Backbone as numpy.savetxt, mean C-alpha at the origin, in Angstrom:
# Nx Ny Nz CAx CAy CAz Cx Cy Cz
8.73 -20.94 -5.06 8.68 -19.63 -4.37 7.12 -19.70 -4.48
6.39 -20.03 -5.20 4.74 -20.01 -5.45 3.93 -20.80 -4.31
4.92 -21.94 -4.03 4.38 -22.74 -3.05 4.72 -21.89 -1.71
5.42 -21.24 -1.38 5.85 -20.53 -0.51 4.68 -19.50 -0.10
4.56 -18.76 -1.19 3.60 -17.19 -1.11 2.32 -17.99 -0.99
2.04 -18.88 -1.49 0.62 -19.57 -1.10 0.80 -19.66 0.39
1.78 -20.30 1.21 1.85 -20.32 2.50 1.36 -19.30 3.05
2.31 -18.28 2.96 1.80 -16.91 3.24 0.52 -16.63 3.50
-0.08 -16.68 1.88 -1.53 -16.23 2.06 -2.45 -17.31 3.04
-2.18 -18.36 2.94 -2.88 -19.05 3.74 -3.08 -18.66 5.25
-1.85 -17.87 5.68 -1.42 -17.93 6.96 -2.25 -16.27 7.60
-2.57 -15.25 6.45 -3.07 -14.15 6.63 -4.22 -14.54 7.10
-4.84 -13.24 8.21 -5.92 -13.37 8.50 -6.93 -13.14 7.65
-8.14 -13.51 7.91 -9.62 -13.41 6.50 -10.38 -12.45 7.08
-9.96 -11.15 7.78 -10.59 -10.16 7.84 -11.04 -9.37 6.48
-9.98 -9.33 5.62 -10.56 -8.73 4.47 -11.68 -8.98 4.07
-12.01 -10.34 4.22 -13.55 -10.78 3.74 -14.49 -9.59 4.13
-14.48 -8.96 5.52 -15.38 -8.73 6.36 -15.87 -7.26 5.66
-15.04 -6.71 4.81 -15.38 -5.21 4.44 -14.94 -5.32 3.03
-15.06 -4.40 2.47 -14.52 -4.48 0.87 -13.27 -3.26 1.45
-12.41 -3.51 0.48 -11.02 -3.03 0.46 -10.86 -1.66 0.29
-9.69 -1.19 0.78 -9.48 0.33 0.10 -7.85 -0.13 -0.35
-7.17 0.73 -1.25 -6.02 0.96 -1.67 -5.43 -0.52 -1.73
-4.57 -1.34 -1.51 -4.50 -2.71 -1.97 -5.35 -3.60 -1.62
-6.49 -3.07 -0.38 -7.35 -3.96 -0.08 -6.30 -4.60 1.60
-7.29 -5.20 2.56 -6.69 -5.54 3.51 -5.77 -6.78 3.04
-6.21 -7.15 2.11 -5.29 -8.97 1.60 -4.19 -8.03 1.36
-4.07 -7.25 0.14 -2.68 -6.96 -0.56 -1.92 -6.06 0.86
-2.24 -5.14 1.51 -1.32 -4.56 2.35 -0.50 -5.63 3.18
-1.84 -6.56 3.91 -1.05 -7.48 4.77 -0.05 -8.29 3.90
-0.39 -9.01 2.93 0.63 -9.95 2.11 2.10 -8.90 2.39
1.80 -7.76 1.61 3.15 -6.74 1.50 3.88 -6.52 2.44
3.64 -6.33 3.70 3.98 -6.02 4.80 4.84 -7.60 5.23
4.04 -8.40 5.31 4.44 -9.90 5.35 5.72 -9.75 4.64
5.67 -10.34 3.42 6.77 -10.52 2.51 7.72 -9.41 2.92
7.83 -8.69 2.83 8.92 -7.52 2.97 9.84 -7.85 4.51
8.89 -8.98 5.28 9.99 -8.99 6.47 10.87 -9.83 5.77
10.80 -10.61 4.97 11.62 -12.09 4.75 12.65 -11.51 3.94
13.01 -9.80 3.52 13.77 -9.41 2.85 14.73 -8.97 3.62
14.45 -8.92 4.81 15.62 -8.12 6.02 16.59 -9.09 6.60
17.73 -8.59 6.65 19.08 -9.45 6.64 19.09 -9.94 8.16
19.94 -11.07 8.52 19.87 -11.90 9.98 20.07 -10.53 11.19
20.74 -9.62 11.07 20.37 -8.82 12.34 19.02 -8.04 12.55
18.20 -7.82 11.41 16.96 -7.74 11.56 15.60 -8.51 11.22
16.23 -9.30 10.83 15.06 -10.53 10.47 14.20 -11.25 12.01
15.10 -11.58 12.87 14.58 -12.25 14.13 13.74 -11.40 14.84
14.09 -10.03 14.85 13.08 -8.65 15.43 11.77 -8.72 14.73
11.67 -8.73 13.44 10.60 -8.58 12.89 9.86 -9.69 12.71
10.49 -10.81 12.24 9.66 -11.99 12.46 8.96 -12.48 13.59
9.30 -11.97 14.88 8.68 -12.20 16.22 7.60 -11.11 16.14
7.68 -10.35 15.37 6.26 -9.39 15.36 5.67 -9.18 14.08
5.62 -10.57 13.56 5.22 -10.34 11.94 3.91 -10.51 12.06
2.75 -10.96 12.97 1.37 -11.05 13.07 1.09 -9.47 13.29
1.81 -8.48 13.98 1.85 -7.20 14.24 1.95 -6.21 13.33
3.06 -6.34 12.28 3.02 -6.17 11.04 2.25 -6.36 9.71
1.57 -7.25 10.06 0.65 -7.82 9.30 -0.92 -7.25 9.60
-1.35 -7.22 10.75 -2.50 -7.09 11.18 -2.37 -5.37 10.85
-1.71 -4.77 11.36 -1.54 -3.21 11.44 -1.25 -2.83 10.22
-1.05 -3.38 9.07 -0.49 -2.76 7.80 -1.78 -1.94 7.24
-3.05 -2.22 7.65 -4.36 -1.70 6.89 -4.69 -0.18 7.93
-3.75 -0.41 9.10 -4.36 0.90 10.18 -4.41 2.20 9.12
-3.45 2.48 8.59 -3.72 4.18 8.06 -5.05 4.29 7.48
-5.52 3.38 6.65 -6.99 3.47 5.98 -7.93 3.68 7.14
-7.98 2.97 8.00 -9.02 2.98 9.06 -9.01 4.19 9.78
-7.88 4.88 10.01 -7.53 6.08 10.30 -8.14 7.58 9.60
-8.07 7.03 7.96 -8.85 8.23 7.16 -10.09 8.90 7.70
-11.09 8.04 8.33 -12.23 8.72 9.00 -12.23 9.47 10.24
-11.27 9.28 10.90 -10.94 10.00 12.38 -10.18 11.14 12.50
-8.64 10.92 11.31 -7.69 11.78 11.74 -7.49 12.70 10.83
-7.83 13.99 10.94 -7.69 15.06 9.81 -6.38 15.01 9.11
-6.38 14.88 7.89 -5.04 15.25 7.47 -4.61 13.86 6.84
-5.12 13.05 7.53 -4.60 11.31 6.90 -4.91 11.18 5.55
-6.01 11.53 4.88 -6.32 10.72 3.34 -5.07 11.31 2.42
-4.63 12.48 2.49 -3.25 12.84 1.33 -2.26 12.42 1.70
-2.13 11.48 2.60 -0.87 10.51 2.46 -0.88 9.39 1.79
-1.76 9.15 1.31 -2.02 7.65 0.56 -2.10 7.71 -1.19
-1.85 9.30 -1.39 -1.88 9.30 -3.20 -1.36 10.32 -3.25
-1.19 10.80 -4.78 -0.31 12.09 -5.10 -1.08 12.15 -6.80
-1.88 13.21 -7.12 -2.55 13.30 -8.09 -1.36 13.97 -9.41
-0.61 13.41 -9.84 0.19 13.79 -10.40 -0.37 14.56 -11.92
-1.45 14.02 -12.40 -1.90 15.02 -13.40 -2.52 16.05 -12.98
-2.65 16.32 -11.70 -3.16 17.78 -11.47 -2.10 18.90 -11.89
-0.71 18.47 -11.79 0.15 19.53 -12.36 0.75 19.24 -13.89
0.40 19.03 -14.76 0.72 18.90 -15.63 1.87 17.64 -16.29
1.88 18.14 -17.57 2.41 16.71 -18.24 4.04 16.66 -17.31
4.33 15.45 -17.18 5.60 15.24 -16.69 5.80 15.78 -15.48
4.78 15.76 -14.34 4.72 16.53 -13.66 5.44 15.82 -12.56
5.38 14.53 -12.57 6.50 13.91 -11.62 7.80 13.93 -11.50
8.57 14.13 -12.69 9.83 14.75 -12.74 10.17 16.21 -12.31
9.21 16.93 -12.36 9.36 18.49 -12.12 9.03 18.89 -10.51
7.85 17.74 -10.01 7.43 18.25 -8.89 8.74 18.61 -7.41
8.98 19.40 -6.74 9.88 19.57 -5.92 10.00 18.25 -5.31
11.10 17.91 -4.92 11.61 16.44 -3.82 11.33 17.19 -2.14
11.54 18.41 -2.05 11.62 18.77 -0.70 10.05 19.46 -0.38
9.64 18.92 0.73 8.08 19.31 1.04 8.25 20.42 1.16
9.10 21.27 1.76 8.99 22.89 1.90 9.07 23.69 0.68
10.01 22.66 -0.13 9.50 23.84 -1.36 8.71 23.73 -2.30
7.53 22.16 -2.06 6.67 22.22 -2.69 5.52 22.93 -2.16
5.30 23.20 -0.47 4.72 24.28 0.08 4.86 25.67 -0.54
6.34 26.17 -0.64 6.39 27.53 -1.31 5.91 27.45 -2.44
5.80 26.13 -3.54 5.47 26.87 -4.78 4.02 26.73 -4.96
3.52 25.66 -4.07 1.71 25.41 -4.72 1.14 25.81 -3.34
1.26 25.93 -2.20 0.97 26.23 -1.11 0.17 24.83 -0.39
-0.24 24.88 0.88 0.05 23.56 1.28 -1.47 23.08 1.42
-2.51 23.82 1.31 -3.79 23.41 1.21 -3.84 23.02 -0.28
-3.38 23.30 -1.17 -3.19 23.09 -2.51 -2.73 21.46 -2.38
-1.74 21.13 -1.70 -0.75 20.20 -1.89 -1.71 18.79 -1.20
-2.21 19.42 -0.20 -3.22 18.27 0.79 -4.14 18.07 -0.12
-5.29 19.02 -1.22 -6.17 18.50 -1.86 -5.46 17.21 -2.71
-4.40 17.51 -3.48 -3.76 16.66 -4.22 -3.04 15.68 -4.07
-2.72 15.40 -2.60 -1.93 14.26 -1.92 -0.84 14.55 -1.87
0.06 13.68 -1.16 1.38 13.95 -0.48 2.16 12.85 -0.49
1.71 11.76 -1.05 2.08 10.21 -0.92 4.06 10.22 -0.68
4.49 10.81 -1.80 6.22 10.48 -1.70 6.90 11.42 -0.76
6.10 12.63 -0.38 7.01 13.72 0.88 6.26 12.81 2.26
5.43 12.25 2.18 4.94 11.47 3.62 6.06 10.45 4.28
6.08 9.45 2.86 7.11 8.25 3.01 8.67 8.96 3.43
9.28 9.75 3.13 10.19 10.84 3.49 10.20 11.03 4.68
9.13 11.69 5.56 8.87 12.21 6.56 8.96 10.72 7.61
7.84 9.78 7.29 8.01 8.75 8.21 9.50 7.77 8.22
10.25 7.89 7.20 11.69 7.56 7.04 12.45 7.93 8.02
12.33 9.41 8.20 13.05 10.25 9.25 12.90 9.63 10.87
11.56 9.28 10.88 10.72 9.21 11.93 11.41 7.61 12.19
11.34 6.79 11.59 11.60 5.49 11.88 12.85 5.61 12.16
13.79 6.14 11.40 15.31 6.34 11.67 15.56 6.80 13.04
14.86 7.67 13.44 14.82 8.27 14.88 14.54 7.09 15.84
13.55 6.45 15.55 13.18 5.17 16.44 13.87 4.38 16.90
14.65 3.90 15.60 15.86 2.95 15.67 17.07 3.45 16.44
17.25 4.70 16.56 18.19 5.57 17.29 17.82 5.62 18.99
16.44 5.75 18.72 16.20 5.75 20.63 15.94 4.34 20.60
16.14 3.06 20.07 15.66 1.82 20.47 14.47 1.75 21.29
13.21 2.21 20.13 11.86 2.01 20.93 11.26 1.21 20.10
10.71 0.28 20.54 10.50 -0.98 20.17 8.97 -0.82 19.63
8.10 0.20 20.45 6.92 0.49 19.76 6.78 1.35 18.99
7.42 2.32 19.03 7.44 3.15 17.60 8.05 2.80 16.46
9.33 1.63 16.52 9.67 0.92 15.49 8.84 0.20 14.73
7.88 -0.65 15.77 6.87 -1.68 15.00 5.68 -0.36 14.58
5.08 0.37 14.86 4.08 1.23 14.64 4.63 2.12 13.35
5.70 2.46 13.23 6.40 3.05 11.95 6.19 2.23 11.11
6.97 0.96 11.09 7.29 -0.03 9.88 6.21 -0.33 9.32
4.88 -0.71 10.35 3.43 -1.05 9.59 2.98 -0.16 8.78
3.15 1.13 9.34 2.33 2.60 8.44 3.42 2.70 7.54
4.50 2.54 7.56 5.26 3.00 6.54 5.07 2.14 5.13
4.98 1.02 5.76 4.63 -0.26 4.69 3.57 -0.23 3.79
2.75 0.67 4.64 1.38 0.95 3.87 1.50 2.10 2.74
1.98 3.28 3.24 2.07 4.18 2.30 2.84 3.95 0.85
4.07 3.11 1.18 4.95 2.87 0.08 4.52 2.05 -0.81
3.18 0.96 -0.56 2.72 0.39 -1.00 1.59 0.81 -2.00
1.07 1.87 -1.19 -0.04 3.15 -1.76 0.84 3.61 -3.26
1.91 3.96 -2.71 2.64 4.64 -4.09 3.15 3.80 -5.34
2.97 2.62 -4.85 2.96 1.39 -6.21 2.09 1.24 -6.89
1.01 1.73 -6.78 -0.69 1.71 -7.47 -0.93 2.55 -8.13
-0.82 2.22 -9.43 -0.91 3.17 -10.54 -1.94 4.37 -10.37
-3.26 3.72 -9.63 -4.37 4.42 -9.61 -4.38 5.71 -8.25
-3.08 5.48 -8.06 -3.06 6.67 -6.22 -2.07 7.65 -7.11
-2.01 7.90 -8.42 -1.29 8.81 -9.11 -1.81 9.69 -9.86
-3.47 9.54 -9.90 -4.04 10.02 -11.05 -5.34 10.65 -10.16
-5.95 11.91 -10.76 -7.27 11.98 -10.21 -8.38 11.31 -10.81
-7.83 10.48 -11.54 -8.93 9.71 -12.47 -8.72 8.31 -11.28
-8.88 8.46 -10.27 -8.39 7.35 -9.49 -9.20 6.03 -9.23
-10.71 6.25 -9.54 -11.57 4.98 -9.78 -12.15 5.00 -11.04
-11.74 5.71 -12.21 -12.22 5.49 -13.47 -13.50 6.33 -13.45
-13.72 7.33 -12.27 -14.71 8.28 -12.42 -15.00 8.93 -13.61
-14.10 9.55 -14.16 -13.96 10.46 -15.02 -13.91 9.79 -16.58
-14.24 8.55 -16.57 -13.88 7.66 -18.11 -14.99 7.04 -18.22
-15.94 6.92 -17.16 -17.05 5.96 -17.08 -16.27 4.46 -16.73
-15.49 4.32 -16.06 -14.78 2.93 -15.36 -14.90 3.01 -14.17
-15.83 3.62 -13.35 -16.09 3.05 -11.89 -16.01 1.83 -11.20
-15.57 1.83 -10.29 -14.79 0.42 -10.21 -13.68 0.04 -10.29
-12.68 0.48 -11.32 -11.62 -0.22 -11.34 -10.45 -0.39 -10.56
-10.67 0.55 -9.65 -9.60 0.78 -8.28 -9.82 -0.57 -7.70
-11.11 -1.05 -7.18 -10.84 -2.10 -6.57 -10.69 -3.65 -7.39
-10.60 -3.46 -8.70 -10.42 -4.71 -9.72 -8.93 -4.65 -10.02
-8.31 -3.41 -10.03 -6.82 -3.64 -10.04 -6.14 -3.83 -8.90
-6.38 -3.11 -7.63 -5.38 -3.50 -6.43 -6.01 -4.57 -5.71
-7.31 -4.88 -5.61 -8.22 -6.12 -4.85 -8.54 -7.14 -5.40
-9.33 -6.86 -6.44 -10.17 -8.17 -7.00 -8.82 -9.28 -7.68
-7.96 -8.80 -8.58 -6.93 -9.43 -9.04 -5.71 -10.11 -8.09
-5.42 -9.35 -7.11 -4.67 -9.98 -6.05 -5.37 -11.23 -5.28
-6.53 -10.87 -4.87 -7.37 -11.98 -4.26 -7.31 -13.14 -5.06
-7.87 -13.04 -6.40 -7.89 -13.82 -6.98 -6.63 -15.03 -7.61
-5.80 -14.02 -7.77 -4.37 -14.89 -8.50 -3.13 -14.78 -8.08
-3.11 -14.55 -6.56 -1.37 -13.87 -5.95 -1.04 -15.36 -6.14
-2.02 -16.41 -5.33 -1.56 -17.49 -5.18 -0.59 -18.27 -6.29
-0.50 -17.73 -7.57 0.22 -18.07 -8.55 1.63 -16.98 -8.97
1.55 -15.97 -8.06 2.54 -14.92 -8.49 4.08 -15.39 -7.92
4.98 -14.80 -8.69 6.08 -14.83 -8.05 6.34 -13.94 -7.26
6.38 -13.74 -6.39 6.60 -12.52 -5.24 8.43 -12.64 -4.81
9.31 -13.31 -5.30 10.41 -13.48 -4.55 10.51 -12.39 -4.72
11.88 -11.27 -4.01 12.20 -10.16 -3.97 13.92 -9.79 -4.04
14.48 -11.11 -3.03 15.93 -11.02 -3.08 15.65 -10.45 -1.66
16.83 -9.94 -1.36 17.21 -9.29 0.00 17.36 -7.83 -0.22
16.96 -7.32 0.98 16.56 -5.87 1.30 18.32 -4.89 0.93
17.95 -4.00 0.10 19.26 -2.92 -0.23 19.12 -1.71 0.26
20.14 -1.31 0.88 20.42 -0.01 1.30 20.09 1.05 0.04
19.31 1.76 0.76 18.91 3.24 -0.51 19.86 4.60 -0.28
20.55 4.75 -1.02 21.36 5.96 -1.01 20.64 7.25 -0.74
19.28 7.54 -1.55 18.33 8.42 -1.68 17.13 8.09 -1.31
16.57 7.70 -0.24 15.38 7.34 -0.15 14.27 7.99 -1.22
14.68 9.41 -0.89 13.72 10.46 -1.82 13.62 10.09 -2.87
14.84 9.93 -3.77 14.52 9.33 -5.13 13.92 7.85 -5.29
14.02 7.38 -3.92 13.09 5.65 -4.32 12.08 6.17 -4.66
11.38 6.82 -3.44 10.11 6.65 -3.56 9.54 7.48 -4.51
10.13 8.65 -4.71 9.76 9.13 -6.26 9.85 8.45 -7.27
10.59 7.55 -7.45 10.88 6.45 -8.62 9.85 5.38 -8.52
8.85 5.17 -7.33 7.95 4.53 -7.37 6.97 5.24 -7.82
6.52 6.34 -7.46 5.62 7.43 -8.07 5.37 7.32 -9.65
7.01 7.62 -10.32 6.86 7.76 -11.54 6.56 6.63 -12.40
7.02 5.26 -11.92 6.60 4.26 -12.23 5.43 3.89 -12.36
4.65 4.11 -11.26 3.43 3.95 -11.13 2.45 4.92 -12.41
2.76 6.22 -12.21 2.15 7.11 -12.96 2.22 6.45 -14.69
3.41 6.13 -14.71 3.65 5.51 -16.03 2.72 4.45 -16.67
2.26 3.97 -15.66 1.07 2.60 -16.00 -0.34 3.21 -16.27
-0.74 4.44 -15.60 -1.99 4.68 -15.60 -2.80 4.68 -16.94
-1.88 4.63 -17.92 -2.72 4.65 -19.63 -2.88 3.22 -19.50
-2.39 2.23 -19.22 -2.49 0.98 -19.79 -3.89 0.25 -18.62
-3.50 0.72 -17.36 -4.65 0.45 -16.64 -5.90 0.46 -17.14
-6.14 1.97 -17.60 -7.66 2.38 -17.67 -7.67 2.06 -19.46
-7.06 1.76 -20.14 -7.25 1.45 -21.74 -7.34 -0.14 -21.87
-7.14 -1.12 -21.05 -7.19 -2.19 -21.57 -8.40 -2.84 -20.89
-8.70 -1.95 -19.53 -9.78 -2.09 -18.86 -11.23 -1.68 -20.27
-10.97 -0.83 -20.59 -11.93 -0.17 -21.55 -12.00 -0.83 -22.49
-11.06 -1.27 -23.32 -11.11 -2.58 -24.42 -11.62 -3.55 -23.97
-11.57 -4.05 -23.14 -12.15 -5.68 -22.62 -13.52 -5.56 -22.70
-13.94 -4.15 -21.88 -15.54 -4.06 -21.49 -16.06 -4.16 -22.66
-15.52 -3.62 -23.88 -16.16 -3.69 -24.87 -16.40 -4.97 -25.72
-15.72 -5.95 -24.88 -15.88 -7.52 -25.63 -16.94 -8.11 -24.65
-17.16 -7.52 -23.61 -17.74 -8.37 -22.44 -19.37 -7.87 -22.33
-20.64 -8.68 -22.43 -21.81 -7.87 -22.12 -21.86 -8.21 -20.44
-22.66 -7.07 -19.91 -22.60 -6.88 -18.85 -22.89 -7.87 -17.47
-23.59 -9.10 -18.04 -23.37 -10.13 -17.17 -22.38 -10.88 -17.31
-21.46 -10.91 -18.49 -20.18 -11.65 -18.59 -18.83 -10.93 -17.72
-19.21 -9.57 -17.55 -18.41 -8.70 -16.90 -18.29 -8.80 -15.44
-19.77 -9.06 -15.04 -19.69 -8.75 -13.42 -20.52 -10.16 -13.00
-20.31 -10.54 -11.90 -21.00 -11.70 -11.36 -21.60 -11.69 -9.94
-21.90 -12.29 -9.42 -22.14 -12.27 -7.70 -21.50 -13.52 -7.08
-21.17 -12.83 -5.75 -20.04 -14.06 -5.28 -20.74 -13.51 -3.63
-20.27 -14.95 -2.81 -20.72 -14.70 -1.42 -19.21 -14.60 -0.74
-19.65 -13.47 0.57 -18.36 -13.02 1.09 -18.83 -12.83 2.73
-18.69 -13.80 3.06 -18.98 -13.93 4.74 -20.80 -14.26 4.53
-21.19 -13.41 4.87 -22.45 -13.60 5.14 -23.39 -12.85 4.03
-22.63 -12.31 3.39 -22.86 -11.13 2.46 -23.01 -11.58 0.80
-24.03 -11.48 -0.47 -23.66 -11.62 -1.68 -23.60 -10.15 -2.20
-22.23 -10.22 -2.78 -21.86 -8.83 -3.20 -21.58 -9.15 -4.83
-22.28 -7.93 -5.77 -21.64 -8.10 -7.27 -20.53 -7.77 -7.34
-19.63 -8.29 -8.03 -18.19 -7.65 -8.18 -17.76 -8.28 -9.69
-16.57 -8.09 -10.18 -16.18 -8.40 -11.26 -15.78 -10.00 -11.69
-16.27 -10.36 -12.70 -16.64 -11.99 -12.91 -14.89 -12.49 -12.85
-14.67 -13.78 -12.73 -13.81 -14.62 -13.01 -13.37 -14.31 -14.36
-13.64 -14.83 -14.81 -13.36 -14.40 -16.42 -12.96 -13.16 -16.68
-13.84 -12.17 -16.44 -13.27 -10.83 -17.00 -12.26 -10.50 -16.15
-11.81 -10.75 -14.60 -10.86 -10.85 -14.12 -9.45 -11.49 -14.44
-9.38 -12.57 -15.03 -8.44 -13.05 -15.56 -7.97 -12.58 -17.25
-8.83 -12.17 -17.86 -8.38 -11.74 -19.00 -7.76 -9.96 -18.87
-8.51 -9.57 -17.89 -7.83 -7.81 -17.77 -6.14 -8.45 -17.11
-6.02 -9.48 -16.48 -4.56 -9.67 -15.88 -4.18 -9.93 -17.03
-4.52 -10.92 -17.77 -3.79 -11.51 -18.95 -3.31 -10.16 -20.01
-4.27 -9.29 -19.86 -4.21 -8.29 -20.97 -2.63 -7.21 -20.09
-2.74 -7.13 -18.80 -1.76 -6.27 -18.26 -0.47 -6.75 -18.07
-0.67 -8.35 -18.85 0.68 -9.07 -18.37 1.69 -9.24 -17.42
0.98 -9.34 -16.56 1.62 -9.39 -15.39 1.70 -8.02 -14.10
0.96 -7.00 -14.67 1.59 -5.82 -13.90 1.64 -5.78 -12.76
0.30 -6.52 -12.24 -0.06 -6.28 -10.65 1.02 -7.32 -10.17
1.22 -7.90 -10.54 2.21 -9.20 -9.85 3.45 -8.50 -9.92
3.88 -7.71 -11.02 5.30 -6.81 -11.00 5.21 -5.76 -9.71
3.84 -5.45 -9.40 4.04 -3.84 -8.85 3.86 -4.58 -7.21
3.18 -5.66 -7.19 3.26 -6.33 -6.00 4.91 -6.66 -5.42
5.52 -7.05 -6.29 6.97 -7.65 -5.83 7.89 -6.37 -5.70
7.96 -5.47 -6.47 8.49 -3.72 -6.27 7.63 -3.51 -5.03
6.94 -3.55 -4.60 6.50 -2.95 -3.30 6.96 -3.38 -2.35
6.85 -5.04 -2.36 7.25 -5.68 -1.24 8.96 -5.55 -1.03
9.63 -5.52 -2.18 11.23 -4.91 -2.03 11.43 -3.63 -1.39
10.49 -2.98 -1.78 10.87 -1.52 -1.62 10.75 -1.04 -0.16
9.67 -1.57 0.51 9.43 -1.75 1.61 10.41 -2.21 2.66
11.19 -3.41 2.08 11.97 -4.01 2.69 13.25 -3.12 2.81
13.68 -2.50 1.69 14.55 -1.48 1.30 14.49 -0.51 2.53
13.18 0.28 2.56 13.07 1.22 3.81 13.19 0.88 4.53
12.98 0.18 5.29 13.02 -0.49 6.49 14.32 -1.02 6.94
15.00 -1.32 5.85 16.67 -1.78 6.42 17.50 -0.04 6.29
17.03 0.45 5.76 17.71 1.73 5.49 18.03 2.79 6.81
16.54 2.72 6.98 16.14 3.18 8.34 16.81 2.50 9.70
17.31 1.10 9.49 18.19 0.80 10.88 19.46 1.02 10.56
19.75 0.87 9.29 21.34 1.25 9.16 21.17 2.88 9.09
20.60 3.62 9.09 20.89 5.32 9.50 20.61 5.38 10.71
19.72 4.59 11.38 19.57 4.60 13.07 20.54 3.98 13.94
21.95 3.52 13.18 23.02 3.34 13.79 23.25 1.75 13.84
22.38 1.12 13.37 22.35 -0.37 13.29 22.20 -0.93 14.84
21.61 -0.75 15.51 21.19 -1.29 16.72 20.86 -2.46 17.03
21.29 -3.35 17.77 21.26 -4.62 17.94 19.84 -4.68 18.57
19.04 -5.34 17.54 17.71 -5.78 18.04 17.28 -6.59 18.91
18.02 -7.48 19.04 18.02 -8.72 19.82 17.96 -8.17 21.33
18.43 -6.75 21.49 18.57 -6.60 22.99 17.14 -5.67 23.53
16.16 -5.38 22.30 15.28 -4.87 22.51 13.98 -5.71 22.84
12.62 -5.13 23.47 11.83 -5.73 23.72 11.31 -6.77 22.66
10.71 -7.85 22.67 10.28 -8.54 21.42 9.08 -8.37 21.16
8.38 -7.42 21.53 6.79 -7.71 21.65 6.29 -5.99 21.86
5.26 -5.51 21.52 4.49 -4.47 21.74 4.41 -4.13 23.29
4.57 -3.32 23.74 4.40 -2.94 25.29 2.65 -2.96 25.63
2.33 -3.06 26.60 0.98 -3.20 27.07 0.10 -1.63 26.75
1.05 -1.10 26.74 0.46 0.46 26.47 0.21 0.71 25.12
0.76 -0.21 23.91 1.09 0.00 22.83 -0.48 -0.95 22.55
-0.65 -1.81 23.23 -1.84 -2.94 22.70 -3.04 -2.33 23.03
-2.91 -1.55 24.02 -4.33 -0.81 24.75 -4.56 0.65 23.87
-3.70 0.92 23.39 -3.85 2.27 22.33 -4.39 1.38 21.13
-3.90 0.49 20.37 -4.59 -0.09 19.24 -6.11 -1.09 19.74
-6.00 -1.21 20.80 -7.53 -1.85 21.01 -8.45 -0.40 20.96
-7.88 0.56 21.47 -8.95 1.66 21.61 -9.09 2.28 20.30
-8.48 2.30 19.36 -8.13 2.83 18.00 -9.05 2.17 17.10
-8.78 0.55 17.31 -9.80 -0.30 16.96 -11.42 0.08 17.04
-11.72 0.24 18.48 -12.99 0.49 18.70 -13.60 1.59 17.90
-12.47 2.52 17.93 -13.17 4.01 17.01 -13.34 3.65 15.98
-12.24 3.33 15.33 -12.48 3.12 13.60 -13.56 1.98 13.14
-13.93 0.96 14.24 -14.95 0.02 13.72 -16.51 0.69 13.85
-16.57 2.23 14.61 -17.83 3.03 14.90 -17.77 3.66 13.84
-16.79 4.02 13.09 -16.62 5.05 12.04 -17.07 4.94 10.92
-17.42 5.51 10.06 -18.02 4.81 8.63 -16.82 4.52 7.75
-16.93 3.59 6.70 -15.82 3.09 5.69 -15.64 4.34 4.75
-14.17 4.82 4.59 -13.67 6.05 3.88 -13.56 5.39 2.33
-13.56 6.31 1.64 -13.47 6.08 0.14 -12.03 6.41 -0.30
-11.43 5.81 -1.34 -10.65 5.44 -1.71 -10.10 7.06 -1.97
-8.83 7.08 -1.58 -8.09 8.62 -1.74 -9.05 9.45 -1.01
-9.56 9.15 -0.45 -10.52 10.53 0.89 -11.65 11.20 -0.22
-11.19 10.86 -1.34 -12.95 11.61 -2.22 -13.56 10.65 -2.17
-14.91 11.36 -2.78 -16.01 10.68 -3.15 -16.02 9.81 -4.32
-16.35 8.57 -4.17 -16.52 7.66 -5.64 -17.83 8.25 -6.35
């Protein structure tokens, strides 16, 4: 399986080297959408494999939209600790109930990722019902991104980049640096996609699981930092035409070892959950025969993506969470 994952890694576009990553990074999000395709049953996998490059390349589109689309940033996170202890278990599962309790302005300040995934689940189900290739592909790519974000511990806390504890930069260390260095050795086999009886419970379960890991993510980095001098913790590497300062390979591997495979487990969990959601939407959408659909995005969709790419290329790079770092 590790050899298979390495082949997937080598087949990924190298565009993630051009810009510093957000969320799982260009690398991680693209890999997770790509892995999720292979969890699908025979009735779905042909259609999704035919469009695997679209699903891979567009896995990062929601991050690019954050500088252009009002209301996009809150869809990527939920600051659970803004609501008190054990909040992930107590927050309303229905968005309307949450709005009634907290007000929409407050919700948008602190993130809405689980509610957003449920909304997208309903949209993708409707796209399958309509047999709309463009919407199926667009929503599948976007949904994969948001589900993956919900599986990142630092997307569930207001201390999202260690800025409150003197650990600024930990966001990129956990979800970009470690996968880029080490994922070729990860076991990311997930098995086949499973039907979700309650998609809402599934995505909230991901948030609960992620938030439970926040303490170890922060604590282990802090403990290791006490053992490393500055010139041992950081180093310089060539990225394209740029030389960047980043966490050293030695420090990164030590952090990975201290986490005991946590990033690997979360990536495997995220890939499986993406596949489960896609499959559930297809079943709930009437299990349409995907072999009768157009096998590629329409020319209209391709032109739309080109316009969006030009707009986002000209926009400033947004920060993680949409907050200032």
